[in-house]
C-alpha positions as CSV (number, residue, x, y, z in Angstrom):
1,M,40.9,-43.9,77.0
2,P,42.5,-40.7,75.2
3,D,44.7,-38.5,77.3
4,V,42.3,-35.5,77.3
5,S,45.0,-32.8,78.6
6,A,45.0,-30.2,75.8
7,S,48.4,-29.2,74.1
8,T,49.3,-25.5,73.5
9,C,49.3,-24.5,69.8
10,S,52.8,-22.9,69.5
11,D,54.6,-26.3,69.3
12,A,52.1,-28.5,67.9
13,Y,53.4,-28.4,64.4
14,K,56.7,-29.9,65.8
15,K,54.6,-33.2,66.9
16,E,52.6,-36.3,65.3
17,V,49.0,-35.3,64.6
18,P,47.0,-36.5,67.7
19,Q,44.5,-39.5,67.4
20,Y,42.0,-37.5,69.4
21,L,40.7,-33.9,68.9
22,S,41.1,-33.3,72.6
23,N,44.8,-33.6,72.2
24,T,45.0,-30.8,69.6
25,C,45.2,-27.2,71.0
26,L,41.3,-26.4,69.9
27,Y,39.9,-26.8,73.5
28,S,41.2,-25.9,77.0
29,S,38.5,-28.2,78.1
30,I,36.6,-30.2,75.9
31,S,34.2,-31.7,78.4
32,D,32.4,-28.3,78.2
33,F,33.7,-27.2,74.7
34,K,35.7,-24.5,76.2
35,V,37.9,-23.0,73.2
36,S,41.5,-22.3,73.9
37,R,42.4,-18.5,74.0
38,E,45.1,-19.0,71.6
39,L,42.3,-19.4,68.9
40,Q,40.5,-16.7,67.3
41,T,36.7,-17.1,65.5
42,F,36.3,-15.7,61.8
43,T,33.3,-16.0,59.4
44,P,33.7,-15.7,55.6
45,N,31.5,-13.5,53.7
46,Y,30.8,-16.4,51.4
47,P,30.9,-19.6,53.2
48,L,30.9,-22.8,50.9
49,W,27.9,-24.7,50.9
50,S,27.9,-28.0,52.8
51,D,24.5,-29.5,52.2
52,G,22.9,-27.4,55.2
53,A,25.7,-28.0,57.7
54,D,26.4,-25.2,60.0
55,K,30.0,-24.5,60.6
56,K,32.5,-22.8,63.2
57,R,36.1,-21.5,62.1
58,W,39.0,-20.9,64.4
59,I,42.7,-20.0,63.5
60,Y,45.8,-19.8,65.4
61,F,48.4,-17.2,64.6
62,P,52.1,-18.2,65.7
63,P,53.6,-15.1,68.0
64,N,55.6,-12.6,66.0
65,T,54.6,-13.6,62.5
66,Q,52.6,-12.3,59.8
67,I,50.6,-13.5,56.8
68,D,52.4,-12.8,53.4
69,T,50.0,-10.9,51.6
70,T,52.4,-9.5,48.8
71,D,49.8,-10.8,46.4
72,P,46.3,-9.8,47.8
73,D,44.6,-12.7,46.1
74,R,46.9,-15.2,47.1
75,W,48.1,-15.1,50.6
76,I,50.8,-17.4,52.2
77,F,50.8,-18.5,55.9
78,P,53.6,-18.7,58.4
79,L,55.0,-21.8,59.8
80,G,52.8,-23.2,62.7
81,T,49.5,-21.6,61.3
82,Q,46.4,-23.6,62.3
83,F,42.8,-23.9,61.1
84,F,39.9,-25.6,62.8
85,K,36.4,-26.1,61.2
86,E,33.7,-27.6,62.9
87,F,30.6,-28.9,61.2
88,R,27.2,-29.4,63.1
89,R,23.7,-30.3,62.2
90,K,20.3,-30.1,64.0
91,T,18.7,-33.7,64.4
92,R,15.8,-35.2,66.3
93,D,15.8,-37.8,69.3
94,N,13.1,-40.6,69.5
95,N,11.1,-38.1,71.5
96,G,11.2,-35.6,68.8
97,V,13.4,-33.2,70.6
98,E,15.7,-31.1,68.2
99,R,19.5,-30.5,69.3
100,W,22.7,-29.5,67.5
101,V,24.9,-32.6,66.9
102,K,28.8,-31.9,66.1
103,L,29.7,-34.4,63.4
104,E,33.1,-33.2,62.1
105,T,36.3,-31.0,63.0
106,R,38.9,-30.3,60.2
107,H,42.2,-29.3,61.3
108,L,44.9,-27.8,58.9
109,M,48.3,-27.1,60.2
110,K,51.0,-25.6,58.5
111,I,54.1,-28.1,59.3
112,R,56.8,-27.0,56.7
113,P,58.0,-23.5,55.7
114,G,57.0,-22.6,52.3
115,K,53.7,-22.9,50.5
116,G,51.5,-25.2,48.8
117,L,49.6,-28.3,50.2
118,D,52.9,-30.2,50.8
119,S,53.5,-27.9,53.7
120,W,50.4,-28.5,55.5
121,S,48.8,-31.4,57.4
122,V,45.3,-31.9,56.5
123,K,43.2,-34.0,58.8
124,S,39.4,-34.9,59.9
125,Y,38.2,-35.8,63.2
126,A,34.7,-37.6,63.5
127,W,32.7,-37.0,66.6
128,R,31.5,-39.6,68.8
129,K,27.9,-40.3,69.7
130,G,28.4,-39.0,73.4
131,Q,29.8,-35.8,72.1
132,Q,32.8,-36.2,74.6
133,D,35.5,-36.4,71.8
134,A,36.4,-36.8,68.1
135,V,38.6,-39.4,66.6
136,L,41.1,-39.1,63.7
137,T,39.6,-40.5,60.4
138,D,40.4,-40.6,56.8
139,G,37.0,-40.4,55.4
140,E,33.5,-41.7,56.8
141,K,30.0,-41.9,55.3
142,N,26.7,-40.7,57.1
143,V,28.3,-39.5,60.3
144,L,26.1,-40.3,63.4
145,G,23.5,-41.3,61.2
146,T,23.4,-38.2,59.4
147,T,23.7,-37.4,55.4
148,H,27.0,-35.8,56.4
149,D,30.1,-37.4,54.8
150,I,33.7,-36.5,56.0
151,P,36.1,-36.6,52.9
152,T,39.2,-38.4,52.7
153,E,42.6,-36.5,53.0
154,E,42.9,-37.0,49.1
155,E,39.5,-35.5,48.5
156,C,40.4,-32.6,50.7
157,V,43.4,-32.2,48.3
158,F,40.8,-32.1,45.4
159,C,39.8,-28.7,46.5
160,H,42.5,-27.3,48.6
161,K,45.0,-27.4,45.7
162,G,43.3,-24.6,43.9
163,N,45.1,-21.7,46.2
164,V,48.7,-21.3,46.1
165,D,48.8,-22.2,50.0
166,G,46.0,-24.5,50.0
167,I,43.8,-22.5,52.3
168,L,40.2,-21.4,51.5
169,G,37.9,-19.0,52.9
170,F,40.3,-16.7,54.8
171,E,41.4,-14.0,52.3
172,A,40.5,-10.5,51.6
173,I,37.1,-10.7,50.0
174,Q,35.9,-13.3,52.8
175,L,37.0,-11.2,55.5
176,S,36.5,-7.7,54.1
177,D,34.4,-5.5,56.4
178,Q,33.2,-3.3,53.5
179,Q,32.0,-6.6,51.7
180,A,30.0,-8.0,54.7
181,K,27.0,-5.9,54.0
182,N,26.3,-8.1,50.9
183,A,27.5,-11.4,52.2
184,F,25.5,-14.6,51.1
185,G,25.4,-18.1,52.2
186,Y,24.1,-20.6,54.7
187,G,25.3,-20.8,58.2
188,S,25.3,-19.0,61.5
189,E,26.2,-15.2,61.6
190,G,29.4,-14.0,62.9
191,S,30.1,-12.1,65.9
192,D,31.8,-8.8,66.6
193,K,34.8,-10.7,68.3
194,D,35.5,-12.2,64.8
195,L,38.6,-11.5,63.0
196,S,38.0,-9.3,59.9
197,L,40.4,-7.5,57.2
198,K,40.5,-4.5,59.3
199,S,41.4,-6.2,62.4
200,L,44.1,-8.1,60.8
201,S,45.5,-4.8,59.3
202,N,45.5,-3.2,62.8
203,R,47.3,-5.8,64.4
204,K,49.7,-5.8,61.9
205,L,49.2,-9.4,61.0
206,L,49.4,-8.6,56.9
207,S,52.9,-8.2,55.4
208,S,51.4,-5.5,52.8
209,P,48.1,-3.5,53.2
210,V,45.1,-4.7,51.1
211,K,43.8,-1.7,49.8
212,K,40.4,-2.4,48.2
213,A,38.5,-5.6,49.0
214,T,35.2,-5.4,47.3
215,L,33.3,-7.0,44.5
216,P,32.2,-4.8,41.7
217,G,28.5,-4.2,40.7
218,T,25.3,-4.2,42.2
219,A,24.2,-6.1,45.6
220,L,23.0,-8.6,43.5
221,E,26.1,-9.1,41.4
222,Q,28.2,-9.0,44.5
223,K,26.4,-11.8,46.1
224,V,26.8,-13.7,42.6
225,L,30.5,-13.1,42.3
226,G,31.1,-14.0,46.0
227,Y,29.1,-17.1,45.7
228,L,30.9,-18.3,42.7
229,H,34.2,-17.5,44.1
230,S,33.9,-19.6,47.1
231,N,31.7,-22.3,45.8
232,C,33.3,-22.8,42.2
233,G,36.3,-20.9,42.1
234,N,38.5,-23.3,44.4
235,C,38.4,-25.5,41.5
236,H,37.8,-23.2,38.4
237,N,40.9,-21.2,38.5
238,P,44.5,-21.7,36.7
239,L,45.6,-23.9,39.8
240,G,42.7,-25.7,40.4
241,H,41.4,-29.2,39.5
242,A,39.1,-28.3,36.7
243,A,42.0,-26.5,35.0
244,D,44.0,-29.8,35.0
245,N,40.8,-31.7,33.7
246,E,40.2,-29.6,30.1
247,A,38.1,-26.9,31.7
248,D,40.8,-24.2,32.0
249,H,38.4,-21.9,29.8
250,L,36.2,-21.1,32.7
251,V,37.3,-19.2,35.7
252,F,35.2,-18.2,38.5
253,R,37.9,-17.4,41.2
254,H,37.7,-13.3,41.8
255,K,40.7,-11.0,41.6
256,L,40.6,-7.8,43.5
257,E,42.1,-5.7,40.4
258,F,38.6,-6.2,38.7
259,Q,36.7,-3.0,38.9
260,T,33.6,-3.5,36.7
261,V,31.4,-6.8,36.8
262,E,32.3,-7.0,32.7
263,Q,36.0,-7.2,33.7
264,T,35.7,-10.3,35.8
265,D,36.4,-13.8,34.8
266,V,32.9,-14.9,35.7
267,Y,31.7,-12.5,32.9
268,R,34.2,-13.0,30.4
269,T,34.5,-16.7,30.5
270,A,30.8,-17.8,31.4
271,V,28.2,-15.4,30.6
272,N,26.7,-16.1,27.2
273,Q,29.5,-18.3,26.4
274,P,29.3,-21.8,24.7
275,T,29.6,-24.9,26.8
276,Q,32.6,-27.0,25.5
277,N,32.5,-30.1,27.8
278,F,28.9,-30.1,29.3
279,T,27.0,-30.3,26.0
280,I,23.3,-31.1,27.6
281,T,23.1,-27.2,27.4
282,P,24.4,-24.9,25.1
283,Y,25.5,-22.0,27.3
284,I,27.5,-22.0,30.5
285,V,25.4,-18.9,31.8
286,M,22.7,-18.0,29.5
287,G,21.0,-14.6,29.8
288,A,17.5,-14.6,30.5
289,K,16.2,-11.0,30.5
290,Y,14.3,-11.7,27.5
291,E,13.3,-15.4,27.9
292,E,12.9,-16.8,31.2
293,M,13.5,-20.3,29.8
294,A,17.1,-19.4,29.0
295,L,17.6,-20.4,32.8
296,Y,17.2,-23.9,31.8
297,L,19.7,-23.9,28.8
298,S,22.5,-22.7,31.2
299,A,25.1,-25.3,32.4
300,L,25.6,-23.3,35.6
301,F,21.7,-23.6,36.5
302,V,21.4,-27.0,35.6
303,R,24.6,-28.3,37.6
304,M,23.6,-26.3,40.6
305,N,20.2,-27.9,40.4
306,S,21.3,-31.4,40.0
307,V,22.4,-34.2,42.5
308,D,23.4,-36.8,39.9
309,E,27.1,-37.5,40.1
310,D,27.1,-36.7,36.1
311,Y,25.5,-33.4,36.3
312,R,26.1,-31.7,39.7
313,M,28.4,-29.0,40.3
314,P,30.4,-28.9,42.6
315,M,31.2,-32.8,41.9
316,V,32.1,-33.8,45.4
317,A,31.0,-33.1,48.7
318,R,27.7,-32.1,47.6
319,E,24.2,-34.5,47.8
320,V,21.7,-31.4,48.6
321,V,20.8,-28.6,46.3
322,D,21.5,-25.1,47.4
323,Y,18.0,-23.8,46.6
324,P,18.7,-19.9,48.1
325,A,21.7,-19.8,45.9
326,L,19.7,-21.3,42.9
327,E,17.0,-18.5,43.5
328,L,20.2,-16.0,43.7
329,M,21.3,-17.3,40.2
330,H,17.9,-17.2,38.7
331,Q,17.7,-13.6,39.9
332,W,21.0,-12.4,38.4
333,M,20.5,-14.4,34.9
334,L,17.3,-12.6,34.5
335,T,19.5,-9.2,34.4
336,L,21.6,-10.8,31.5
337,P,20.8,-10.3,27.8
338,T,19.4,-13.3,26.0
339,P,21.8,-14.3,23.2
340,Q,20.4,-12.7,20.2
341,E,21.2,-15.5,17.8
342,Y,19.0,-17.7,19.9
343,D,15.3,-18.1,18.9
344,F,13.3,-19.8,21.7
345,G,9.6,-19.3,20.1
346,F,8.3,-18.8,23.4
347,D,7.7,-15.5,23.7
348,K,7.5,-13.6,20.2
349,K,7.0,-10.1,21.7
350,S,10.4,-10.4,23.2
351,S,11.8,-11.9,20.0
352,T,10.5,-9.0,17.9
353,Q,12.0,-6.5,20.4
354,L,15.4,-8.4,20.2
355,G,15.2,-8.4,16.5
356,L,15.3,-12.2,16.6
357,K,14.6,-14.1,13.6
358,K,11.1,-15.8,13.9
359,I,10.6,-19.6,13.1
360,P,8.0,-20.0,10.5
361,G,4.8,-21.8,11.8
362,K,3.0,-24.6,10.0
363,P,0.5,-23.6,7.5
364,S,-3.0,-23.8,8.7
365,K,-5.2,-26.8,7.4
366,V,-8.2,-26.0,5.5
367,K,-11.2,-25.9,7.6
368,K,-13.9,-28.4,7.0
369,A,-17.4,-27.2,6.9
370,Y,-19.0,-27.3,10.3
371,V,-21.7,-30.0,10.5
372,P,-24.5,-29.5,13.4
373,P,-24.6,-32.2,15.9
374,D,-26.3,-35.5,15.5
375,T,-29.6,-34.9,17.3
376,T,-30.2,-38.6,17.7
377,T,-27.4,-38.9,20.1
378,S,-28.1,-37.6,23.5
379,G,-25.5,-35.6,25.5
380,L,-23.3,-32.7,25.4
381,H,-21.9,-32.0,21.8
382,L,-18.5,-30.0,21.4
383,H,-17.6,-28.5,18.2
384,I,-14.2,-27.1,18.7
385,D,-12.6,-24.9,16.1
386,F,-9.0,-23.3,16.4
387,D,-7.8,-20.4,13.8
388,E,-4.4,-21.5,13.6
389,V,-2.1,-24.6,14.2
390,K,-0.2,-23.0,16.4
391,N,-3.0,-22.2,18.8
392,I,-3.8,-25.8,19.3
393,P,-3.3,-26.8,22.8
394,P,-2.4,-30.4,23.5
395,V,-5.1,-31.1,25.9
396,M,-8.7,-29.8,27.3
397,I,-10.7,-31.0,30.0
398,V,-14.4,-30.7,30.4
399,Y,-16.2,-30.9,33.6
400,W,-19.3,-30.7,35.8
401,P,-18.5,-28.6,38.9
402,E,-21.9,-29.5,40.8
403,D,-20.4,-33.1,41.9
404,K,-18.0,-33.1,44.8
405,G,-17.3,-36.8,45.1
406,L,-13.9,-37.0,43.3
407,S,-11.2,-39.3,45.4
408,A,-8.2,-39.6,43.2
409,K,-4.6,-40.9,43.5
410,P,-3.2,-39.8,40.2
411,I,0.1,-41.1,38.7
412,M,2.3,-39.2,36.5
413,D,5.1,-41.5,35.0
414,H,8.1,-40.6,32.6
415,K,8.8,-42.7,30.1
416,D,11.1,-42.5,26.9
417,G,11.9,-39.0,27.7
418,Y,8.2,-37.8,28.0
419,F,5.3,-37.7,30.5
420,D,3.1,-40.7,29.9
421,N,-0.1,-38.2,30.4
422,K,-0.7,-34.8,29.2
423,L,-3.1,-34.1,32.1
424,I,-4.1,-35.6,35.5
425,V,-6.4,-34.3,37.9
426,G,-7.2,-35.0,41.5
427,N,-9.1,-33.2,44.5
428,Q,-7.8,-30.8,46.8
429,G,-5.7,-32.6,49.5
430,S,-5.3,-35.7,47.4
431,I,-1.6,-37.3,46.7
432,M,0.0,-37.5,43.3
433,Q,2.6,-40.1,42.5
434,L,5.5,-39.1,40.5
435,K,7.4,-42.1,38.9
436,N,10.4,-42.2,36.7
437,S,10.4,-45.3,34.2
438,D,13.6,-43.4,32.0
439,D,16.9,-44.7,32.1
440,V,17.9,-41.0,33.0
441,G,17.3,-38.8,35.9
442,H,14.5,-35.7,36.0
443,T,14.0,-32.8,38.2
444,I,10.5,-32.1,38.1
445,Y,9.1,-28.5,39.1
446,V,5.9,-26.7,39.2
447,K,6.0,-22.7,38.9
448,D,2.9,-20.5,38.6
449,K,3.9,-16.9,39.3
450,R,0.2,-15.6,39.0
451,R,-1.0,-17.7,41.9
452,K,2.5,-17.6,43.6
453,I,2.7,-21.8,43.6
454,H,6.4,-22.5,43.4
455,W,7.1,-26.4,43.9
456,Q,10.1,-28.5,43.3
457,L,11.0,-32.2,43.6
458,S,14.2,-33.2,44.5
459,Y,16.2,-35.0,41.8
460,M,14.5,-38.2,40.7
461,P,17.2,-40.8,39.7
462,P,16.1,-43.7,37.2
463,G,13.5,-46.1,38.5
464,S,12.5,-43.9,41.5
465,S,9.0,-43.0,42.8
466,F,7.8,-40.1,44.8
467,E,4.5,-39.2,46.5
468,Q,3.8,-35.5,46.8
469,A,0.7,-33.4,47.5
470,L,0.2,-31.5,44.3
471,F,-3.2,-30.3,44.3
472,W,-4.7,-26.7,45.8
473,E,-8.1,-25.3,45.6
474,D,-10.5,-26.2,42.9
475,D,-10.0,-25.0,39.3
476,V,-6.3,-24.7,39.6
477,F,-4.0,-26.1,36.8
478,V,-0.3,-25.9,36.9
479,E,2.4,-27.1,34.4
480,L,4.8,-29.7,35.3
481,R,8.4,-29.3,33.8
482,C,11.6,-31.1,33.9
483,R,14.6,-28.6,34.4
484,L,17.0,-31.1,32.9
485,H,14.7,-32.1,29.8
486,L,13.2,-28.8,28.7
487,Y,10.7,-30.6,26.3
488,M,9.1,-32.4,28.8
489,S,5.6,-30.5,29.7
490,A,2.3,-31.8,31.2
491,W,-0.5,-30.4,33.6
492,A,-1.9,-31.2,37.0
493,G,-5.3,-30.0,37.9
494,S,-7.4,-29.6,41.1
495,I,-11.3,-30.6,40.8
496,S,-13.9,-32.0,43.0
497,S,-16.1,-33.5,40.1
498,R,-15.9,-37.3,39.1
499,Y,-17.6,-36.4,35.8
500,Y,-14.9,-35.1,33.7
501,T,-13.7,-35.6,30.2
502,I,-10.1,-35.2,29.0
503,I,-9.6,-34.2,25.3
504,H,-6.3,-34.5,23.4
505,F,-5.5,-32.9,20.2
506,D,-3.2,-33.9,17.3
507,E,-0.8,-30.9,16.4
508,D,-2.7,-30.1,13.4
509,E,-6.2,-30.9,14.6
510,I,-7.7,-27.4,14.1
511,M,-11.1,-29.0,14.4
512,K,-12.4,-31.6,16.6
513,D,-15.9,-32.8,17.3
514,V,-16.8,-34.4,20.9
515,I,-20.0,-36.0,22.5
516,I,-19.8,-36.3,26.3
517,S,-22.9,-38.3,27.5
518,D,-21.3,-39.6,31.1
519,F,-22.9,-36.8,33.5
520,P,-26.1,-36.5,35.5
521,Q,-28.9,-35.0,33.6
522,E,-29.7,-32.6,36.3
523,F,-26.5,-31.0,36.4
524,S,-26.4,-27.6,34.0
525,E,-23.0,-25.9,35.1
526,V,-20.2,-26.9,33.1
527,K,-16.3,-25.7,33.1
528,I,-13.7,-25.8,30.3
529,W,-10.1,-25.5,30.6
530,A,-6.9,-25.7,28.2
531,P,-3.6,-24.5,28.8
532,R,-2.8,-21.0,28.3
533,M,-6.4,-20.2,28.1
534,D,-8.8,-18.5,30.7
535,L,-11.2,-21.2,32.5
536,I,-14.8,-21.2,30.8
537,D,-17.5,-21.2,33.5
538,T,-21.2,-21.5,32.1
539,K,-24.4,-23.0,32.1
540,I,-26.3,-25.1,29.5
541,L,-29.8,-26.6,29.5
542,A,-31.1,-29.3,27.7
543,G,-31.8,-28.2,24.1
544,E,-29.8,-25.2,24.5
545,S,-26.9,-24.4,22.1
546,L,-24.0,-21.5,22.9
547,E,-20.7,-20.6,21.7
548,K,-17.7,-19.6,23.7
549,K,-14.3,-17.9,22.6
550,L,-11.1,-19.9,23.2
551,G,-9.1,-16.8,24.3
552,S,-8.1,-15.5,20.9
553,S,-7.4,-18.5,19.4
554,G,-10.7,-20.1,18.5
555,S,-14.2,-20.9,19.8
556,I,-16.0,-23.9,21.1
557,T,-19.8,-24.6,20.5
558,L,-21.8,-26.5,23.1
559,T,-25.0,-28.1,22.0
560,R,-27.0,-30.2,24.7
561,V,-29.0,-32.7,23.1
562,P,-31.6,-34.2,25.6
């Protein structure tokens, strides 16, 4: 059994690191988690994302000492300083009761004078199942049955080397009272008792005053700069791991001297700057103001949106996508200009406004003369006619909505870099199976602004399979895309009818004739849908013929032969 008598903080740096957390000075009584009065809490404005773990933080200041703030961006701490950080998650027991469980407490203690990680003891404690104590460890996976991993001491150094004295999250921007109004990140809110830049100054704990500790720009820009500073800047700065590994061209750590967003290293080294090492995308941060698809040509967006070890950023200590942060980056990138030298071809109006060069379209085929339907073959005859090649959809569906008997479990697979179907359908409430038969990973998403449908599946590694409810009320068709492979596109639609026909088009097939005979003769209502065209809902009786426009792109003639 460990000796559970807590030590004092003042002389802890002179002793061996305890085997049990109860022997450190964090708790005056670990049995009821009573924290020692020698420690003080703090909450950074921009906490590091830790896969959704909640965190608490404490610092111990040796008496009669100050933090060396000669360089307001790079603080140096006095001998004997200690930091504790607790990680906890919500779990459910066998009865479904939810509770908080402590998983890890990290302990950094300055044991030698000077600066740099060599002056610090960097340790981690893993909590036991009974939550009575935590034991010293050098790394542990899936603590207490959760997805939380405790890093090794070597892995801790990986990130902490990015600051001159090894401490992250306790600095001017993170503690700024003024900056707190635009704080951003996951975790519990701080309290009025937390240390702040103002309270540190009032207590004369700083060797030099920090005059201005705010980020430039709008509230949105400040949140972005703060998030990148804490989640990316620890590695992406001249002292960090990235600079040692051929990525010194990219800097995300903020400096207080920057007065405008355009002066920041984030803007200068990332915004509309070409990638150098990550060649999957052309830009580090591609402005999406004039073309939203630019999001998916940005390394920042793709890396934040992936959990693949070859893609994700940060590359360590993250297995879950921070979706609120991804949405923050999304909104920010929509304010940045799209590079004028890049022609997407998705939005010709925007391209014209920007003065972008247009990619010439394929010439239209010479249309064949229309041949009336063969009246000897009964059924619904369709004559589909498009004005230009560029207006041809990849797929179309014709269905009879009077039937309500569909019961489906459609499958969409990815093979050789493409979806294996252009359109799948199911009834409301049915389940779609997504498969990945490729040798690369995919992140599939659905987004339909008009209907406020926004859904995303987590990263799908090669060979994986997932089931997902992807169907809504009848007559809703949404596009499936991959965030990592922009050319991948398909559609999923909700219908109730068992009687439907899916029609595929070649890219230059401007005219097509189809005969549909598999439907009950008493049905008269028919619906027709194709991507980027309004749904056609009409009625046709035996012996009738009618023509409908396909948006502004062409027409479809329906003839019902009895």
